[in-house]
N, C-alpha and C positions, 0 to 999 in steps of 0.2 A: 925582300918582302914578299908576302903571300897575299893574294886579294881574292875576294869573291864579289861578283856583281849581282845585285837584285834589280830586276826589271819589273815594272808594274804597267801593264797596258790598261789604262783607264778609259772611262767614257768621254772625257773631254781633253785628256793629254796622256802621254806616256812618260813615265819618270824612270831614271836610272840612277842607282847609287852604288858607288864603289866602296866596299868596306875592307878593312884588314880583317884577320881571323878573330879578333876580339870584339868585332862588331862596331869599331870606330869608323866613322864617316871620313872618307878620304876625298871624295869628289861626288858631285851630284849634277843631274841635267834634267830638263823638263821640256817637251815639245808638244804643242797643242794642235788641234785640228778641228775642221768644221763638223758640226752636227746638222744634217740636212733635215728640215721640217717644212718641206714644200707644200704638203696638204695636211689636213687635220689628222691627227693621231700618228703621223709619221715620225720616225726618229732613226735616221740612218747615217752611216759614216762610210767613207771611201776606204776600202781595205788597204789600197796602195798608200793612201796618207798615213795609216796606222803603221804600215810596214816601214815607210820612210822615216817616221818618228822614231821607231825602234832603232834603226840603224844610226840615226842622228844622235840619239842620246847615248847609245853604247860608244860611239866614236868620240863623243865629248868626254865622257868619264875616263876613257883610256888615255885621251890627250891630256886632260887636266891632271890625272894622277900619274902621268908619265910613266905608265905601266911598261915594264920591259918583257921581252920574250921569256917565257918560263914562270913569270910571277903570277899571272892570272890563272887560278886554280879551277874556276868554274864560273857559269853564268846560269842564274836560276830565275824562273819566270813566275809572276802573278798576272792574272787577267781578270778583267770584268766578266761576269757571267752572263749567260742567256743570249749571246749574239748568234746570229745565224747568216751564213754566206752559202749561196748555191754555186757550185763549180761545175762547168761543162765537161765534155769528153776531152777536151784539149787542156784541161787543167786551168781554165781561165775562169774568173768570176762572172757569174750570170747576173748577179745582183750586187748592190752595195751590201755592206754589213748592217743587218736589221738589229738594232740595239735592244736592251731590256726595256727601254722607255717607249717602245713602239707599241701602240694600242690597237693596231688594225685587226688584230685577231680576236677581239673582244667577243664578238658574236659566237665564234666557235668555242671559245672558253666557257661562255654561258651554257651553250648546248651541252657540253661535257659535264657540267655541273648538274644540269637538269636531268639528263638521262641516266645518271648514276655511274657512267663509264669512267668519268673523271675521278670519282672516289676510289674506284678499283685500281686505277693506274697510280693515283697518289700513294695508296697504301703499299705499293711496291717500289715506287721510285723517290718518295720524300719530296718531291717538287710540287708545291701547291698549283693548282689549276688556275692559270692566269695568262693573259696574252703575252706577258714577258717571256714565257718559256718556249724553246724551239718547238716543242710538241704542238702547242696551239698555232705557232707561226706556220709551221709545215702544213698543217691542216687548212689553214686559211689559204696558203698558196696552192695546194691542190684543188681546192674548190673555186678560187677566184682568178687564179693565174695558171691554168692547167698547162699551158705551152711552156712555161718556165719549169714547171714540175716535171714534165716529160723529158726535158732536155738535161736534167740534173744528173751528173755522175756522183757527186759527193755533196753531202750536207755537212758543213763544218762551221767551226767558230773562229774568232779572230786569232787566238793563240795557235791554233791548228794551221791557220793560214800563214802566220809568221814562220813557224817551224817548217812548213811545206816549202816556203821560198828559200829558207836557209839550208834545208837538208833534203828536200825532194820526197818526203814521205809524209803520209796522213796518219797522224797519231794524236789521240786525245787522252789526257789522264783522268783518273777517277774523279777528281774534284770538279772539274768543269763538266764532265759527263753527268755527275749527279745533280747538276742544275738544269739539265735538258728536258726532263720529265719523260726520258726514254730509257733510262739506266736503272736497272735493278740494284738497289743499294744493299740488299741482303745477299744476292747471289754474285754481284760484281760483274754483271755482263748486260748487254743490251736486253731490254725487256720486250718479249715477244708480242705481248698484248698491245703495246704501244705501236711497235712497228707494223703489225697487222692492221691497226687502226688507220694508220697513215698510208698503207700500201707501199712500204719501202722495205729494203733488205738490210742486213748487217753489212753487206758489201758496199752499200751507199753511205756508210757512217764510218769515221776513222777508226783505226785499230786501237783498242784500249790498252793503256800502259798505266803503271802506278806513278803517283806523283814523285816518288823518290827515283824513278828511272831517268837515265840520261842518254844523250845521243852525241856522238862525235863526228868530225868530218865536214865542218861547215863549208859551204860553197866557196870555192877559192875566190870568187869575184868579191864576195862580201868579206871575207877573211882578210883579203888584201886591204880593202877600204878601212876596216876596223883595226888591223893589226893583231888579229886573233888567229892563231894556228889551228890546224885540223885536230891537234891533239887535245884542245881544251874541251871539256864535257859541257853541254848545255843541258841542265836539269829541267824536266818538264815543269816541275812545281805544281801550283795549285791555283785556286781562284782567289780574288783579292779579299773577299770577306773572310774566309777562313784563315788566310795569311795574316790579316790584320790582327786576328786574335793571337796568333803565334807572336807577331811583332810587338804586341804590347804585354806579353807574358800573361795573357788570359787563357791558359790551357789546363789549369788544374780544376777539379770539380768545384763548382760554386762560384768561381771567378767569372764575372760577366764583363764582356766588352760591349761598350755603347759607343757607336760611332755616328757623328753627325757631320757630313760634308754637304754636298749638294743634296743628296738623298741621306738615308740613314739606316741603322740596323741595331739590333740587340741580339747578342749571340753568346752561347756557352758551349763548352766542349764536354762531350760524353765519350765513354769508351766503346760504345758499339751503336749501330744505326737504330733510331727510334723514330716513329711517326706519331703525330698528333691525331687523336681519334676524330677531331673536327676538321682536319685538313688545313689548319691555320698556319702551321709552322713548316719551315724547310728543315731538311736534314742532309748536309753535304759533307763530303769526305775532306779531311785534311790529310790523313794517311789511312792505311787499312785499319788501324788501331784507335784512331782519334776522329770523332765525328762532331761537326758543329751543328747544333740546333739553334734556330732562331727565326727571326722575322725582319724583313727588309721593308722600309718605308720609302715611298717616293718623294715625301715632302719634308726635306730637312732645311738646309741653308737656302735652298731656292726659294723658300717662302719668305726669308728674311730679305732676299734680293728683291722680291716683289714688293714687299713693304717699302724698301728703300726707293725703288723706281717709281712707284705709283702713289704712294702717300707722303713722300718726303723729297720731292724734286727740288724744292728751294734749298733744303739742307744739303743735298747732293752737290748743287752748284757751289755752295759756300765751302764745303769740304774740299772740293777741287781747287778752289781759289787759295784756300789755306794750306793745301797739300797735306790733309790729313784724311784718314779713313771715314767714310760716311757711316760705316758700321759702328765705329767708335762713338760717333755723335749720337747715333740711335740707341746705343746701349746706355750711354749717360742719361738720355731722355727717359728711357724705360726704367732706370734705377730709381727715378723719383716717384714712381707708382708703387703702391703696396702689393705685396704678393696676393695674387687672385685678381688683380686689375679691377678692383671694386665691382665684382660680379660680372665682368665682360669675358665671355668665352669665345673661343675660336676654334673652328675644326679646320686643319691645315690641308684639306684635300683639293689643292689647286691643280694637280696633275693626275687625277684618279688616285687609288691607293692600293698598295699591296697589303702587307700586314698592318693592322690586325683584321680588317674588314674584306680584303681582297675583292675590291669592287672598282673596275676600271672607269666606271661611270660617276664615281664619287665626286662631289663638288665642295668647295670651301664655303664657310659661313661664319659671320659674327652672330652672336646671340647675347641679348641682355643689354643692348645699347640704350642709353638714356641721354638727356641733354647734359648730364654732368660729365660724360665721358669725352675724352680728347684723343687726339692722335697719339699722344704718348700712352694712353690706355691701350690703344689698338696695337701698338708695336709690342708692349709687354704681353698683351693677350696672345698675339701671334707666336711669340717665343714659348709662352707656357703651353699653347696648344700643341706645338711640336713635341714637347716633352711629355704632356699627357698621353699622346698617341704612342710614344715609345714605351711609357709606363704600362699601358694596356697590353702591349706586346709581351713585356716582361711577366705580367700575371699569367698569360698563356703559357709561357715557358716554364714557369713554376709548377704547372700541373703535371709536367713530364720530367723535369730535371731538378726540382726542389728550389727552396728559397736561395737567393744569392747571398754569398758571404761578403762579397766586395764588388766594386765596379771600377773598371779600367776605362776611362773616357778618352777618346781621340776624335780627330777630325777638326775642321776649321772652326767649329764653334768652341773648341777647348781653348782658343785664345781669349775668350770672354769670361771674366771672373764672374759676371752676373749669371751667365748661362750655366757655368759649372755649378754655381750655388743652387740655382734653380733645379738642376738634376739631382743634386743631393737632397733638396727639400721634398721634391715630389716623390723620389724613390725611397726616401727615409733611409738612405745608405751613405756610407763614406764613399766619396768619389775621388779616385786618384788619377792624376794626369801623368802619364808616362813621358819620359824625356825622349823616347826614341823618335828618330827622324824618318818620316815616311814609312809608316808601320808595315804596309804591305811589301814594300821593297826589303825591309829588314826581315820580315817573316820568310820571304822567298829566299833571301841570302842564308838564313839560318837553316832552312829545309835543305838547301843546296849543301851547306857544310856538313849536316847530319848524313845526307845521302852519300856524300863522297868520302866520309870517315874522318873529317876534320874535327868533329865533335862527337861525343858518345851519345848524347841524349838531347832532345829538343829543349829540356829545361835550362840548357846552358844560356838560353836567351835572357833569363833573369839577371845575368851579369852584364848584359848589353843595353838594358832598357833604361834603368834609372828612374827616378821620381822627381817631378818638379813641384807638385802641390797636391795637398789633400784638403777636400772640402767636407766638413761635417754638417749634417742636416740641422737647420733651425727649427726648433720645436714649435714656435709660434707660427712660422710659415707652413710647417707641415699640417698643423691643424686646420688652417685656412684651405689648403689643398684638399684635405680629406673631406671637407664639406662640399667642395665644388666638383670633385671627380665624379661622384654619383650623377649629378645633374648632367655633366659633360657626356657620360656614357649613355644615360637614358636619352638624351637629345639625339645622339648619333643613331640610335635605334629608330627613333621616330622619323628622322630625315631619310634613312636608308631606302624606304620604298619609292621615294620621289627622285632619287639620284638619276636613274635611267631617263625618267621623263624630262628632266631639265637639260640632261646631256644631249638628248635627241633634239630638243628644241634649239639648243645652241648650235648643234651641227647643221641644222636646217637653215637658220637664220644668221648666224654669225659669219662674217666674211674675213 
């Protein structure tokens, strides 16, 4: 047998899937780790925890699959974007990994937006100006932690850290680089204006490589632990977002991938890099010839979790006693409420927001509450608010990539028939649920197969994905949502000037 492993280094866990060369799942493993949020706006992880998780899941699938020497043809990687680790002169971490969810650089993102420099850099890099991006994070560190800044030999991300530990070299592929805010997506090199702004050099950043490049010669210590020989190529791969598109077969023009996990995103593939005139969308590399345009949202399934924990504590206890999912109970409750939640609207900005408003200070709100509304209305309104937000992202994408032809939907939300139907109704599009398991892992494996010559074209993924369900829009529901969406949009604009004020109040008074 011949096998390929796809590894996805995520925000809350690392996953690994062993596939045969037809994309069939042979074995899979998952290992979680802690997210440190010791102070407001912090979101960090220990890079050693992540590396240990990579070794653990690789070892697990090798053992579960009983992979023999010579059968493993490659390992290919997916990774969360926007992480930042500072390395010292002895190649040791000076910091934990600062993740995309860390908002401490918000002040410096705002300054870049206000002085116009941010717009200039975005036009070259395709990374929206936001505290998520390493560009803003490094600027924050330079100004507020100068001693760390001065000690830094290399500014890297999580995947570069893993590859450094395995192979002793600092390399970053175009896909992760294109999410840093420091990489020129048109010239495929580090952007001088961004580096000059930060006061760093190219030597302080990893060497750039293509997503399809690979490296051999794994550190013998780890090779022995894993049972992986030095001859096995490790493909650098790409970021989790773009590989999710590949993993659900959303790589043709007009085929849109909508993902809702803890966070969410709307993405479509184009054949060359493009940027949004208003700076609202990202443009990240899949390969040199395929680029993914889209918008990420902070507030996906995490909002549903908040509803469960804060509004439905009794049901949570009941569900635990009955050994059923609280989410299933909440979905059944929400199903009894009509589309539009009888005029109750929810803006899901519980953790600031990236697309479509790119405002780290954004806060959530219910609007339209009356005595007739119940907790059941609130849970449905929360679910609808998440999808409304994604729909506004889709409208922005249409401006530069055209109208969608179909939607491939993935993520934890896809297990809910109600949420899938809601997506079809609000987007007024057929929604297909791919069968593929761990789409970013599959995307990584397929990119690995392609780069190593085991398949001729990335389109081979269509035979590996399958389809489990198709939801068609309900005309009556669509009409209701079309009445409410303009109100939802106008309300967002009215509230926007006060987001910073309330966020500053909360930071001052909340413990």
